[in-house]
N, C-alpha and C positions, 0 to 999 in steps of 0.2 A: 422649307425643307432644304437642307444643303447636303450635297454629295461632292466627293472629290472627283475632279474631271479625269478622263481617261489619260493615261500616260502617252506621250507622243510616240514612243516606240511600239505601242500596241496597236494592232489594226482595229478600226471601227467595224463592227459587224452589222449585218442585217439579220435580225433575230425574229422569227415567227414563233410566238408563244401559243401553244394549244392548251386549253384548260376547260373542262366541262363546268367548272365553278370559278367565277371571277366576280368580285364585288359589283353590285350588292348581293349577288347570288352566292350561296355557300357559307361556309364557316371559316375557321382559322386557316385552313389550307389555302382557300381562295385569297384571304387577306395577305397571307405570306407571299403568294405568287405575285400579287399586285405590288407589294413593296419591292420585290426583286426586280420586276419589270421597270418600275419607276426609277430605281437606283441605277439600273443598267442604262436606261435612257439618259439619265443625268450624267453618266460617265462617257457619253458620246456615241452610243450605239443607237441604231434605228430599231425600235421595238414596236411590233404590232401584235395584237392579241386577237385570236379567234375563239369565241366562247359561246355559251348558251344564251339565247335571248328569250325574253318574255314580252308580252304585249305592252306592258307599261314602261319598258326600257327602250331608249333610243337604239336604233339598229347600228349606227356608227357614231362614235364620239371620241373626243380627245380628252385625256385625263392624265395629269402627272407626266406629260411628255410622251405618253403612250397612245397609239391609235388602237381603239377597241372596236371590233366588229362582232355583232351578235346575230346568230342564226336561230330562228324559231325552231324549237325541238320538243314541243308538247310538254314542257315542264310546267307543273301546276303551282309549286311553291318555291320560294327562294331558299328556305332553310332545309329542305329534305329532297332527296332524289331516289326514286325506286329503281330496281333493276330494269324494269321496263322502260323507264325514262332514260336510263343510261343507254339502252339499246337504241332508243329513238334519237338520242344525241348523236350516236355514231352514224346512224342512217341519214340523218339530216345534215351532217357536217362534212361528210366525205367529199362530195363534189365541190362545195364551197371552199374547203381547205385545199383541194388540188388546184382550183382556179386561183385562189389567193397565192399559192406557192408559185404558180407560173407567172403571175403578175409581179409579185414582189421580188422573186428570185432570192430568197433568203440564203445566207451562208450556212445557217443552222436552224433547226427546229428545236424548241424546248418544250417538251411535253410533261405537264404536271399531272401526277396520278397515273400509275401504270394501268389501272383499271378505273374508268374506261378509256381515258384519253390516250394512254400508251398505244392502244390498238389503232387509234386514228393516226398517231405519229408514225407507227410502223407502216401502215398502208400508204400514207402520203409519201413517206421516204422511199418505199419500194417502187412506187410509180414514178416519182420525180427524181429519184437518186439524190435527194437532199439528206445529209446526215441529221440525226436527231439525238438529243440528250434527254434521258429519262430521269425524272425526279420522283422518288417514292416518299409518301407521307405517313402511312400506317395502314389504314384499312384497305389499301390497294395491294398489300402483300399478304400472302397466306400466314395466318397466325396472328396478324396485327389486331384485328377486332373479331375474334372467333365467334362470339355470340351473335354477330351480325353477318359475317361473310363466309363462315365455314361451308355452308351449303353451296354458295356461289362458286367457291374455288374447287369443290369436289367435281363439278361438271365442267367448269371453265378453265381449270388448271392447265390442261395440256395446250389449250389455245393461247395461253399467256406466255409460254416459253419463248416463242419467236420475238415477242415484244422486247424481252430482255437481251436475247442473243443478238438481235439486230441493231441495238443502240450503239452509237459511236461513243457514248459516255453514259455512266450511270451514277446518280447521286442519291443520297438519302438524308432526311432531315435530322436523324439522330443515329447514334451507334446501335441502339436497339433495333431500329428499322433496317439498318444495314446488315445486322446479323440475321434477321429474318429473311432478307432478300438473298443473302449468300447461301443460307440453308435450303431455300426453295429452288433457287435458280443457278447456284454455283457461280455467281457473278459478284465480284467485289464492287462495292459502291463507295464513292468518295463521300464522306460525311460532311455536310455543310449545314450547320444549325440555322434555323429560321432567325431572322434579325428584324429589328425595328429601329426607327429613328429615335435616338436617345434624347430625352429632355434634360435640362439642367437638373443636377441632383436635388431631389425634393427636401424641403425642411420637414423633419419628422417629429410628430408628437402623437401620443396615444390618446384616443378619445375617452372621455369619462365613461361612455357606453361604447365598448369596443364594436367596431363596424366590421362585419364579415361580408364578403362578396363571392358569389359563384357566377361563372360566365360559361355558357355553352349550350348545346342542344339538350333538351330534356329528353334523354334517350337512355336505353339500358346501359350503353357504354359509359355515359357520364354519371350514372348511379345516384341521381338526386335524392331518391327516397332514403338512402343511408344517411345523408346529411340531415334530413328532417328528423329521423329517428335519433340521431346523435344529439342534436340540439334539444330535443324534447327531454332528454335525460339531464340537461343542465339549465333548465328553465328558471331555476332559482338565482342564477348568476346574470349579470347585466350583459346583453349583447343585442345586436340587430343584424339581420341577414337580408341582403339584397340579392335577388336571383335575376340574372339577365340572360334571357334566352327563351326558346319555345321548342315545342316538339311533341312527339307522340305520347309522352308521359305527362303532359301538362295537366290533364284532369286528375291523374293519380297523385300528382304533387299537391294540387289544390285540396284534394280529399285528405291527404296525410297531414297537411298543415291544419286543416279545420279539426280533424280528429285529435290532434295533439294540443289544441287550444293555443296555437301560436299565430293566429291570424293578425294580431296587432304587433308582432315582432318580426314578421317576414314579409317583404315586399316583392311581389312578382311584377317585374317590369316588362316582360316580353322582350322582343328584339329591340335594341337601341342602335343608333348610329355610332360610328367609331368615336366621334367626338363625345357623345353622351356616355359611352362606356368608359372612356378616359376620365371623364368628370366624376363618374361613380367611383373609380379606383382612387382618385385623389382624395376621396372622402373616407376611404376604408383603411383598415389596419391589417386584415388577414384575407388572403385568397384561399378559399376552401375548394379542394379538388378531390372528391372521392371516386374518381374514374376507375373503371376496371382496366382500362388500357389507354395509353397515350403515345404519340410519336414524339413530336416536339411542339407542345401546345403554345400557340401564340398568346393566349390569355395569360399563361404563366410568365412569359417573357415581358408582357406588358405590366404584370404585377411587379416584377423585378424593377422595371423602369420607374414605377411609382413607389418603390420601397415598401412593398407588402411582404410580411411573413407568409409562407406558403405551407398549408397543411394538406398533405396528400396521402394516398395509399403507397405501400411499398411495391411500386411497379417500376420496371426498367425504364420506361419512357419518361419518367420524372427525374431520374438521377442526374441528368445534365443541368437541371435548373434548381434542384433542392439538395442542399447538403444537410443531412439530418442533424438536428441540434444546433446548426449554425445560422442558417437563414430560414429555417422552417422545421417541420416534423414530417417524417414518413412513417405511417402507421399501418397496422393490420386493418384490412377492409372489414371492420366490424363496428357497429354503432357504439359499443362500450369503449373501444379504443379511441375512436374519434372524440367521444365525449370527454374522456380523460385528458387527451392531448389538448383540446381546446380549452379545458378548464385551467390547465397549467399556464397557458398564455394569458387568458382573461384575468387571472388572479395575480399575475406577476408582470406588471407593466414594464419594469426595467428589462426583463428578459425579452419581452415582446419588442421593445424598442431596439435592443441589440440585434435581434433577428431582422428587423426592418432595415436597419443600417447595413447589415451584411447583404441583404437582397439588393439594395441600391448599388453596392460595390460590385456585386456579381453581374449586374446588368451590363457592365462595360464589355463583357465577353460576347454580347449579342448585338453589337453595333451593326446596322444594316450596311454600312460601308465595307466592313470586313466580309460580310456575307456576299455582297455584290462582287467584290474582288475575287472571291473564291469561285463563284459561278462564272465570272468572266474568263478565268483561266481554263475552266473545263470546256466552255463553249468555244473558245479560240482553238483549243487543242482538237476538239471534235471537227470544227470547220477546216482546220489545217490538214487533218488526216484524210479529208475527202478530196484534196486538190490533186492527188496522184492519179485519180481516175476521172473520166468525163462526167460532168454533172451540170445541173443548171447553175451552180454557183461558180463555175470556172470561167 
């Protein structure tokens, strides 16, 4: 992995990243934060991470130039986190985070996810007078994932306002997330899309049996049942679907596949390593994303990197990665519409190949080097703004 070094005129920072989900715990947001941390470290900054620990993970380790410290927080699964477990994370992390800040003396704290990590960043900043930058991903903003978080924000909403007002800088992973944040908190966020390390442009060819891949939690938000229903309508056409991920709807997905008679055409892989996900994408033609909502899905950026056409719903969070009719299709969230859209691509390999080529070209906009440089500027500004008043960083 290669990154551009920090410019000599720019100050090297001591950055403490707080995140309740950091690989291998969590999903796309965790992976995105890890890429940012590693890219910032490669640019000459000292980056340390404090995150959730589990019994099978080392308490302290070095990875990608980043020092990672994990605190046990009663989390039971890597892929899901309940509201109670989020509260446990805050309770178990406050004292270690304060201690870590006093020892490291960071110039700035970078808190990923306004809820719950933003609350920790705000508390540590209030006590230690260290500025923090807040990054919103989607479900941590009111209206981002309403089917999952509406009830949470109804009672927790007033308590989240200081998190936003107290931040020295605010960023969001997409324009959609930034609009939600401004509506809820009247705070403008700098939009910094998630980024990845780009591979050499892939050599593209359409498989005789088109390969479709889905990546993500099997949850209501990701809407996997719609995908099964849509594919059941086009079973007469050649295709194979690989589903990567797990979650609360796993059993429902298995039943839907069996009832549709598609057990020999759909492979459920469960969670795979980053390397194995990448390998599956190199073998695919289409990324299928029937999600009800998205912020800036890392899976979609990885699909661009591998030159996959993307078929998604007409949702705001996908508009940064899908240009309808150019590198994919944006469809109504209905089985019939997805079935029709997938059929047009399966039966027209020339069109599918053009869309794949357009995705590979669009991937250039999501280079992690650009992402890291943007975060670097925000973090330097936040750290510099704090030098006018006494603090641990002075």
